[in-house]
N, C-alpha and C positions, 0 to 999 in steps of 0.2 A: 216791410222793406221793399222798395221799388228799384228794379234794375232796368234802367232805360237804355243801356247799351245793348242792342240786339245781337251783338257779336259774342256775348258771353253765354255760356250754357244756361245759367240761371235766368237770364233775360229772355232767352228763347223759350224756356218753359213758362215764364210768367206772361209772355206776350202772345202765346198761341191762342187762337180763337177758331172756333168752328165757323164755317161758312155754309149758308143755305145752298145746297147743290144747285137749285134752280137759278141762283144768282152767280154761279161760277162760269166764267167765260174763258176764251183763249187769251193768252197762251196757256196751255197745259203742259205737263211733263211729257217728254218723248219717251220712247221705250227704254233707252239707256237710263234715264232718270228714274223711271218706274222701277227698273231692276235695282238701282242703287237704293231707293226708298225701301224696297222689300228686303234687301239685305240688312238694312238697319232695323226694320221692323222685326226681323227674325231674331234679333239679339234681345230676347225677352226672357224673364224667368221661366224655366222649363224643368221642373223636377223630374228626374229620371232621364233627361235628354231624349224625350219621346217625340219632339216636334209635333205636338198635337194640334196643328193648324196647317193650313196651306193657303196659297194665294192664287187666284185666277184673274188674269188681266183680260178684260174685254176690250179688244182693240176697236178703234173708231169705225173701221169698216165692218164690224160685226154688231154694232149697236142697233141698227135697224132690224136685224134678224132677231136680236134679243127682245126688242120691243114687240115684234110680231108674236113671238112665243109667249111673252107675258100676257099679251092680249088674249091669246087662245086659252091660257091657263085661267085667267080671271073669269072668262066666260064659262069655263067648265066647272069652276069651283064655287062661284057665287050664283045662287039661284036667281037673284034679282039683278044680275049684272046687265049692263047695257052699253051703248056706244060711249058714254062718258067714262065708264070704267076702263074700256079699251084705250081711250084717249089718255087717261091718267097713267095707265101702265106704259104706254109709249113715251109719255113725257118723263116718267120715272127712269126708263132705260136710257134715254138719250140726253138727259141733262148733264151738264158740265163736260169739260173736254176729256177727262179720263175717268175710268171706272175699274176698280179692283174689288173683287168679291173675296172676302176672307171666310174660310170655312174652318169650323171647329172640327177636329178629327181625333176624337178621344180614342185611346187604346183601352178597351174594356178588359177587365180581368187583371189589370196591372196593379201592383201595390200602390202606385200613385192614384189617389181617388180621381174619378172623372171630374168632380167639381174643381179640383186643382188644375186639371188639364183645360177645362173650360175657362178658368180664370186666365190661364196662359194665353189662350186664344184672344181674350179681351185685351190683354196687355199687348199682344201683337198688333191689334187694331189701333190702340193708342199710340204705339211706337210709329206706326205708319203715318198717323196724323202729325206727330212730332217731326218725322223725317220730311214730310211735305212742307211743313212750316220752315224748317231749317234751310230748305232749298228754295225758299221764296214763293211757295205756292200756299194755297189754302185747301183744307179738306173738310168734308162733311160726312159723318158716319150715320147712315140710315138703316133702319130695319123695316118695320111695317109688315103688312100681310105677306109680302114676297119672301121674307126671311123665315116664315113659319109654314110655308107651303112645301110639301114634299115634292110636288111636281116641279116647282122652281128649283129647289135644291138639286133635283135630278138633272137639271141642265148643266150643273157644275160638278156634281159628284154623286155619291150614293150613301144610303144609310150605313152606319150610324152618324155620318157627318151631318152637321147643321150649319146653316149660314149664320156666321157671327155678325156680319155686317156688309153692307154695300158701301164702299169707300169711294166717294166722288172727290176728284181733285182738279183744281184749276186756279184761275185768278179771279178775285172778287170784282164784280161789276160795280160795287158800291162799298163804302166804308163798313167794316164789320162793327156790329154793335157789341158793347160789353154787356154781358148778362149779369143779373144779380148774383152775387157770391155770398155765401153764408159768413157770418162773423165766426171767428175761431171759437169764441165762447159758446157758440151754438153747436159746434161739431167736435170739440176737443174736450176730453176729460182726462184728468190725471188720476190714475188708479191708486187706491190705498187699501190696506188690509180691511178697513172698516166699510168699504163699499160693498 
């Protein structure tokens, strides 16, 4: 079933596409729009009402500083790092008009398993992408080496937090490509007692 009217909730879900952060350009969301997106993103399943995630907005005037820090970290963490790695780290930090870092912030020792709390953080990331799309922007969710670096994580928080994703938001510079989607017959099974 295809919902071509983008004003309906189902069509918004059906038409959302990720954009490559390097291809996202201005205009991007302003601070009020980012706060509105985050308010929507926080309306995610959260067993125990733990809020096991948080959002860090990296404003435009701080992106160059983030680029410098990522360059220092990549040089410290990768034995064979060189100028190209520093350049790639700078490009990563400064691509697209807006950047929100989502952190998974599990509450250890709670009856709600950490795995469920981490799933909630992933759902918050997905809701942020949906909110960006509903407001007329495009988002791209990246991880990569920076998401798994404790030193990078420490720029935004502290253990046991983990970076769930770098969420880049802006306007696409080119048409978004549709990616291959699986056939339902490949991903859906109807369970029965005999299975």
